[in-house]
BASE-786621 format. One record per residue (C-alpha): x, y, z; residue number from 1. Coordinates in nm, 3 decimals. Layout:
N
        xx        yy        zz   num
         X         Y         Z   NUM
...
***
This chain:
440
        xx        yy        zz   num
     7.418    10.821     8.951     1
     7.793    10.783     8.983     2
     8.005    10.932     8.705     3
     8.173    10.590     8.663     4
     7.833    10.445     8.567     5
     7.698    10.744     8.378     6
     8.011    10.768     8.163     7
     8.075    10.395     8.130     8
     8.234    10.282     7.803     9
     7.987    10.268     7.512    10
     8.225    10.225     7.216    11
     8.591    10.137     7.153    12
     8.685    10.506     7.120    13
     8.573    10.572     7.479    14
     8.847    10.353     7.622    15
     9.121    10.566     7.785    16
     9.487    10.461     7.788    17
     9.660    10.131     7.703    18
     9.612    10.141     7.323    19
     9.819     9.825     7.269    20
     9.592     9.630     7.505    21
     9.286     9.755     7.317    22
     9.439     9.652     6.983    23
     9.507     9.297     7.112    24
     9.153     9.272     7.245    25
     8.991     9.384     6.919    26
     9.187     9.120     6.725    27
     9.087     8.854     6.981    28
     8.718     8.948     6.948    29
     8.740     8.939     6.569    30
     8.891     8.590     6.573    31
     8.617     8.457     6.803    32
     8.347     8.608     6.582    33
     8.512     8.437     6.283    34
     8.474     8.105     6.468    35
     8.846     8.083     6.552    36
     8.867     7.971     6.914    37
     9.124     8.169     7.114    38
     9.305     8.133     7.447    39
     9.145     8.308     7.747    40
     9.270     8.660     7.817    41
     9.433     8.749     8.148    42
     9.405     9.125     8.219    43
     9.648     9.236     8.489    44
     9.751     9.573     8.626    45
     9.675     9.826     8.895    46
     9.325     9.933     8.999    47
     9.133    10.184     8.788    48
     9.308    10.115     8.457    49
     8.996     9.977     8.285    50
     9.035     9.598     8.308    51
     8.677     9.516     8.410    52
     8.533     9.808     8.212    53
     8.697     9.682     7.891    54
     8.570     9.328     7.950    55
     8.213     9.460     7.982    56
     8.262     9.673     7.669    57
     8.381     9.364     7.477    58
     8.053     9.184     7.548    59
     7.859     9.492     7.438    60
     8.056     9.552     7.116    61
     8.068     9.183     7.017    62
     7.702     9.117     7.101    63
     7.790     8.845     7.351    64
     7.604     8.757     7.667    65
     7.810     8.854     7.972    66
     7.847     8.612     8.262    67
     8.045     8.756     8.555    68
     8.179     8.597     8.870    69
     8.335     8.873     9.082    70
     8.548     8.902     9.394    71
     8.248     8.913     9.627    72
     8.141     8.559     9.530    73
     8.259     8.254     9.723    74
     8.493     8.071     9.488    75
     8.497     7.710     9.593    76
     8.515     7.434     9.335    77
     8.140     7.368     9.370    78
     8.042     7.733     9.321    79
     8.265     7.786     9.019    80
     8.151     7.466     8.848    81
     7.786     7.542     8.921    82
     7.788     7.888     8.768    83
     8.090     7.945     8.543    84
     8.134     7.581     8.444    85
     7.797     7.537     8.279    86
     7.808     7.885     8.121    87
     8.147     7.811     7.961    88
     8.018     7.502     7.781    89
     7.694     7.634     7.626    90
     7.583     7.927     7.413    91
     7.319     8.183     7.506    92
     6.945     8.137     7.447    93
     6.980     8.302     7.105    94
     7.281     8.089     7.005    95
     7.537     8.365     7.060    96
     7.866     8.332     7.243    97
     7.890     8.395     7.616    98
     8.175     8.597     7.764    99
     8.284     8.449     8.099   100
     8.439     8.720     8.319   101
     8.626     8.595     8.627   102
     8.705     8.919     8.806   103
     8.993     8.964     9.054   104
     9.105     8.601     9.052   105
     9.405     8.692     9.270   106
     9.151     8.715     9.552   107
     9.133     8.335     9.569   108
     9.285     8.215     9.896   109
     9.336     7.889    10.080   110
     8.973     7.913    10.195   111
     8.850     7.877     9.836   112
     8.880     7.497     9.836   113
     8.960     7.366     9.489   114
     8.885     7.705     9.330   115
     9.207     7.725     9.127   116
     9.167     7.366     9.002   117
     8.810     7.436     8.891   118
     8.913     7.752     8.703   119
     9.193     7.569     8.520   120
     8.948     7.299     8.409   121
     8.715     7.566     8.271   122
     9.004     7.739     8.089   123
     9.103     7.410     7.926   124
     8.756     7.301     7.818   125
     8.554     7.619     7.757   126
     8.378     7.669     7.423   127
     8.321     8.037     7.501   128
     8.557     8.333     7.536   129
     8.694     8.388     7.888   130
     8.856     8.693     8.048   131
     9.021     8.694     8.389   132
     9.133     9.006     8.575   133
     9.392     9.048     8.847   134
     9.597     9.325     9.004   135
     9.904     9.103     9.027   136
    10.009     8.867     8.748   137
    10.265     8.695     8.966   138
    10.055     8.623     9.275   139
    10.163     8.279     9.397   140
     9.806     8.153     9.446   141
     9.724     8.191     9.073   142
    10.061     8.096     8.920   143
     9.912     7.795     8.739   144
     9.614     7.987     8.600   145
     9.815     8.236     8.393   146
     9.986     7.953     8.204   147
     9.660     7.882     8.017   148
     9.600     8.246     7.915   149
     9.724     8.522     7.693   150
     9.846     8.783     7.941   151
     9.771     9.151     7.870   152
     9.916     9.423     8.091   153
     9.719     9.737     8.179   154
     9.970    10.009     8.261   155
     9.913    10.323     8.465   156
     9.709    10.571     8.259   157
     9.890    10.891     8.162   158
     9.761    11.188     8.362   159
     9.708    11.391     8.042   160
     9.456    11.130     7.919   161
     9.281    11.138     8.257   162
     9.276    11.519     8.254   163
     9.114    11.515     7.908   164
     8.842    11.277     8.031   165
     8.775    11.488     8.343   166
     8.745    11.803     8.133   167
     8.493    11.633     7.901   168
     8.281    11.534     8.203   169
     8.297    11.887     8.348   170
     8.177    12.034     8.018   171
     7.899    11.776     7.988   172
     7.783    11.837     8.348   173
     7.832    12.218     8.336   174
     8.073    12.205     8.630   175
     8.289    12.520     8.667   176
     8.658    12.435     8.696   177
     9.009    12.578     8.701   178
     9.228    12.430     8.428   179
     9.517    12.370     8.668   180
     9.287    12.198     8.920   181
     9.194    11.923     8.670   182
     9.563    11.863     8.598   183
     9.629    11.846     8.972   184
     9.340    11.603     9.022   185
     9.459    11.382     8.734   186
     9.814    11.368     8.873   187
     9.688    11.291     9.225   188
     9.497    10.988     9.091   189
     9.829    10.819     9.004   190
     9.691    10.660     8.687   191
     9.360    10.547     8.843   192
     9.086    10.684     8.614   193
     8.803    10.546     8.826   194
     8.938    10.718     9.139   195
     8.981    11.045     8.947   196
     8.617    11.036     8.825   197
     8.487    10.965     9.176   198
     8.702    11.244     9.320   199
     8.570    11.481     9.053   200
     8.211    11.396     9.147   201
     8.289    11.453     9.516   202
     8.445    11.795     9.446   203
     8.156    11.894     9.217   204
     7.934    11.900     9.529   205
     8.123    12.215     9.634   206
     7.998    12.389     9.317   207
     8.329    12.422     9.132   208
     8.663    12.247     9.099   209
     8.945    12.459     9.246   210
     9.308    12.388     9.329   211
     9.238    12.447     9.698   212
     8.959    12.187     9.706   213
     9.174    11.933     9.519   214
     9.464    11.978     9.766   215
     9.238    11.934    10.068   216
     9.069    11.627     9.920   217
     9.401    11.465     9.823   218
     9.539    11.487    10.177   219
     9.217    11.361    10.336   220
     9.176    11.069    10.094   221
     9.539    10.967    10.134   222
     9.495    10.921    10.509   223
     9.156    10.751    10.461   224
     9.315    10.502    10.218   225
     9.594    10.420    10.463   226
     9.349    10.366    10.750   227
     9.130    10.139    10.535   228
     9.438     9.943    10.427   229
     9.553     9.899    10.787   230
     9.204     9.784    10.888   231
     9.207     9.525    10.609   232
     9.557     9.405    10.704   233
     9.489     9.370    11.078   234
     9.160     9.188    11.006   235
     9.299     8.949    10.743   236
     9.280     8.576    10.806   237
     9.581     8.457    10.605   238
     9.900     8.581    10.436   239
     9.767     8.574    10.074   240
     9.489     8.809    10.183   241
     9.741     9.049    10.340   242
     9.962     9.036    10.030   243
     9.664     9.118     9.811   244
     9.577     9.421    10.028   245
     9.937     9.546    10.016   246
     9.962     9.499     9.637   247
     9.638     9.692     9.583   248
     9.740     9.979     9.810   249
     9.870    10.298     9.648   250
    10.096    10.353     9.949   251
    10.467    10.285     9.916   252
    10.536     9.930    10.044   253
    10.817    10.035    10.278   254
    10.606    10.319    10.419   255
    10.314    10.082    10.470   256
    10.535     9.845    10.670   257
    10.630    10.142    10.890   258
    10.258    10.207    10.945   259
    10.206     9.842    11.045   260
    10.503     9.847    11.287   261
    10.389    10.172    11.452   262
    10.033    10.050    11.508   263
    10.094     9.693    11.628   264
    10.049     9.798    11.995   265
     9.724     9.976    11.911   266
     9.569     9.699    11.700   267
     9.679     9.397    11.906   268
     9.668     9.280    12.266   269
    10.001     9.269    12.459   270
    10.054     8.893    12.409   271
     9.961     8.925    12.038   272
    10.188     9.229    11.998   273
    10.486     9.033    12.137   274
    10.444     8.767    11.869   275
    10.389     9.033    11.601   276
    10.709     9.221    11.694   277
    10.900     8.892    11.693   278
    10.789     8.822    11.333   279
    10.855     9.179    11.227   280
    11.207     9.173    11.375   281
    11.294     8.853    11.185   282
    11.185     9.019    10.862   283
    11.395     9.324    10.952   284
    11.702     9.105    11.014   285
    11.653     8.943    10.673   286
    11.622     9.290    10.522   287
    11.964     9.372    10.668   288
    12.114     9.062    10.503   289
    11.956     9.165    10.173   290
    12.111     9.513    10.186   291
    12.449     9.366    10.284   292
    12.452     9.103    10.007   293
    12.271     9.324     9.752   294
    12.058     9.024     9.655   295
    11.703     9.158     9.639   296
    11.544     8.829     9.536   297
    11.490     8.755     9.906   298
    11.292     9.077     9.960   299
    10.959     8.899     9.905   300
    11.037     8.683    10.209   301
    11.131     8.977    10.432   302
    10.812     9.161    10.335   303
    10.607     8.846    10.400   304
    10.763     8.806    10.744   305
    10.703     9.168    10.844   306
    10.348     9.183    10.707   307
    10.259     8.850    10.872   308
    10.296     9.029    11.205   309
     9.931     9.130    11.164   310
     9.829     8.762    11.174   311
     9.926     8.746    11.542   312
     9.572     8.868    11.613   313
     9.372     8.579    11.760   314
     9.030     8.718    11.664   315
     8.945     8.926    11.356   316
     8.678     9.153    11.496   317
     8.663     9.489    11.315   318
     8.694     9.769    11.571   319
     8.779    10.137    11.562   320
     9.152    10.190    11.614   321
     9.322    10.525    11.661   322
     9.600    10.469    11.406   323
     9.907    10.689    11.441   324
    10.151    10.817    11.179   325
    10.488    10.634    11.203   326
    10.697    10.817    11.468   327
    11.020    10.731    11.286   328
    10.901    10.913    10.973   329
    10.771    11.205    11.179   330
    11.116    11.244    11.337   331
    11.284    11.216    10.996   332
    11.048    11.480    10.859   333
    11.113    11.721    11.147   334
    11.493    11.680    11.108   335
    11.503    11.726    10.731   336
    11.640    12.083    10.754   337
    11.918    11.984    10.997   338
    12.013    11.685    10.781   339
    12.026    11.908    10.473   340
    12.250    12.158    10.657   341
    12.476    11.878    10.779   342
    12.511    11.749    10.422   343
    12.587    12.102    10.290   344
    12.864    12.148    10.551   345
    13.020    11.811    10.466   346
    13.009    11.897    10.096   347
    13.178    12.235    10.160   348
    13.453    12.073    10.366   349
    13.490    11.789    10.114   350
    13.556    12.034     9.829   351
    13.842    12.185    10.030   352
    14.011    11.859    10.125   353
    13.905    11.655     9.819   354
    13.699    11.401    10.012   355
    13.349    11.259     9.972   356
    13.053    11.373    10.182   357
    13.039    11.029    10.346   358
    13.412    11.039    10.432   359
    13.384    11.388    10.585   360
    13.076    11.281    10.783   361
    13.256    10.981    10.932   362
    13.612    11.112    10.975   363
    13.666    11.489    10.959   364
    13.340    11.631    11.097   365
    13.383    11.498    11.455   366
    13.733    11.655    11.466   367
    13.609    11.989    11.329   368
    13.328    11.997    11.588   369
    13.589    11.950    11.861   370
    13.815    12.222    11.714   371
    13.528    12.471    11.713   372
    13.491    12.430    12.089   373
    13.841    12.578    12.145   374
    13.894    12.952    12.102   375
    14.243    12.916    11.953   376
    14.142    12.689    11.664   377
    13.776    12.787    11.611   378
    13.842    13.102    11.403   379
    14.100    12.922    11.186   380
    13.858    12.636    11.112   381
    13.578    12.879    11.033   382
    13.805    13.082    10.800   383
    13.953    12.775    10.630   384
    13.614    12.620    10.540   385
    13.430    12.951    10.496   386
    13.157    12.860    10.749   387
    12.871    13.103    10.810   388
    12.697    13.169    11.143   389
    12.421    12.909    11.084   390
    12.677    12.638    11.005   391
    12.889    12.728    11.310   392
    12.580    12.723    11.532   393
    12.475    12.386    11.395   394
    12.815    12.230    11.462   395
    12.823    12.375    11.814   396
    12.460    12.274    11.874   397
    12.358    12.625    11.969   398
    12.184    12.929    11.817   399
    12.341    13.164    11.558   400
    12.291    13.478    11.772   401
    12.488    13.349    12.073   402
    12.798    13.540    12.185   403
    13.028    13.244    12.118   404
    12.917    13.204    11.757   405
    12.942    13.578    11.689   406
    13.294    13.594    11.838   407
    13.413    13.304    11.621   408
    13.258    13.467    11.315   409
    13.422    13.802    11.400   410
    13.767    13.647    11.444   411
    13.723    13.453    11.120   412
    13.635    13.774    10.938   413
    13.954    13.939    11.067   414
    14.159    13.648    10.935   415
    13.987    13.683    10.599   416
    14.063    14.058    10.584   417
    14.427    13.999    10.684   418
    14.463    13.739    10.407   419
    14.316    13.977    10.149   420
    14.555    14.256    10.253   421
    14.852    14.024    10.222   422
    14.742    13.913     9.878   423
    14.682    14.272     9.771   424
    15.028    14.373     9.898   425
    15.196    14.092     9.708   426
    15.007    14.177     9.392   427
    15.109    14.544     9.429   428
    15.474    14.446     9.483   429
    15.473    14.228     9.170   430
    15.326    14.507     8.959   431
    15.605    14.749     9.065   432
    15.862    14.518     8.903   433
    15.711    14.602     8.565   434
    15.666    14.982     8.556   435
    15.441    15.108     8.285   436
    15.606    15.295     7.998   437
    15.542    15.667     7.993   438
    15.422    15.816     7.674   439
    15.682    16.030     7.504   440
***
């Protein structure tokens, strides 16, 4: 049995995180039980924060019959009216209230004909409590639904709360663990308690929970998640479906778009790829206008344009694709040390001439690179800005142990010694003007 099922919520105290949401829910349940009809609740927030789990717990604690329509069901007007419609208007066999749970309503797309209209009718006319769940409160396809509900946000669960839950499970299951490994696992879950519990169960198969195992699992699962997300995106049938996949992904949105761009040629045929790159480029142009104008309200359109590139696929037939890590990011990663050194040099020069790093990068650095190529000026430049052999080599695009770099460094050192002698001589001359008094 999965840990998520074995350790499912049994009482209010078992609920982890989001105490304000729990408090609102308990008041809502109390009002219903006191025959005070309340607005439907709309639970929204990221995956694994307990939205569905709390809805199920509510039915259990209140003694209500649970009626659930989840994301795997077809949600046309006919289906919703047939199942949820009748349940919302009548009580259970024993005369108790029914809790109607409409899970992941943001999954409704243009294919769910009349689904939104049917849900709104149920929300307006229901005699029973209703809870809806969604990852995104502001999804365009459900904008009218949330107007009829009391919206409750489920925030990311603090890793300390997740760590406490994982430790309790380890003790209950007699799983050996390293204290630091549970903290690491909780942090890696990024506020997703369900994912953390499933990861814990996976690692328990190795016999104990160690930091090494957690690190290996985190890297493997991260890539697996990206590949699954890309598969879902390239096999989506419409834009709302793609937007839902992107919103549910733990991957950074900008990074995910880089993944899509890199793998267009691998996922699509040449004629499809041409259309996809055309759409992506238009989104990129709009992104440039956004950065120039600093008006980020248009970003949703640029993201839509770039992500819609995946819809250039004529047929959605799932197939194995050898996805590749974005080459742009790989190049950026490999050049991180050189970029850091370049920034350090610009900062050093900037402190001397009272200029910003950006100004030095654009104006002074090209001149200094040219000066270092000439023997007469190289030593002076090196002495003036106190450049070491690694910095000289970087600016000359060569290695630190080359003869040219060592000669420049040697000449610079001589200039430094000459300057120190001159300063010492001046200081000695000044001190002779004020001879010390001899003791009588």
